C-alpha positions, 0 to 999 in steps of 0.5 A: 138633143133630139125630140119627137112629138107623140100623139096622146093616144099613143102615150099609154102604150109608151108608159106601160112599157116601163116599170114604175121603178124606171119612171119618175114624175116631175109635177112642176114640169109635168114630165116623166123621166125614164131611165133604163140600162139601154135608154134615158129620156124625158117625156113631157105629158100633154097639158090636158092630161094628168099623170094617169093620162086622164083629162083634167080641168086646166085653164091656161093662157098662152102669151107669144110676143115678138117685136111688132106682133103678139097673140094671147089665147085662153085654153080651157080643157085643151080647147082654144076658147078666146084669143086676141092678136096685136100688131104695131110699127116698131122697126126701123125699116131701112135697118131692119132693127127694132126701135128698142134694140136701136135705143140700146146702142144709139139712144133716142133720136128723131120723131120717127124713133119716138113714134116707134117707141110710143107704139111699142109702149102702147103695144104692151099696154094693150097686151096687158089689158087683154091678159088682165081680162083673162085673169079677171074671168078665169082661174088660170092654172098656167101661163105659157110664155114666149118673149124676147129678153129685150122686150120683157121689161116693157111688159112689166113696166107698162102703165097697165100692170102685167097680171103676173110677176116675173117669177110667177110659179105658173109661168112656163117658158115655151120650149119651141121657136115662135116665128111670128107670134100670130094666130097660126103660131097660137094654134100650133102652140095649142097643138104642140102642148096637146101632144107628148114630147120625147127629149133625148140625147143624140147618141140615143137616137137609134135606140129610141127609133127602135123602141118607137118602131116596136111600140107603134108599128105592131 
């Protein structure tokens, strides 16, 4: 599978190139599926624009979590207005393995292990506190989420309740690798969501490159 990011100002040319019968909008995913005899691909629309590429009032939260770091942000109308970063000590330095993963294979052990586990628990409590503050002050339309499966139970079993459920209809799993879950990753995520993204099969690469060249280089 291939993908290409498209600046929002180029999307009108792209969408107008195809007829209405060739386009199918998915409201839940905010994507347009385009099928022609020569090409088939999906276009993810920028989050700050509606299906007609007009600005829409949208307030969403971004929550990125890694083993020892996390960042949450509040985005209103395409602008990052608030954010908070978190860090903790939760990795066994010699082995390079998180205490959570270690417990899965070896169980609880020494004081250092208990400290790392306690830090992890506090880590998620602080994350949920900040998330709750966002939900208490804003009408959140979506939650952009990136978190390892092994960490998710800690988010939902925290003494400070997570302000959204595991199957909340507003959840959107970020289709993008997050290396560090820091402020730079948060800004990159906002930028990523503010642009359109084409997704297509490897075999359609020549046809897609030809289409983009015709549309954007003339």
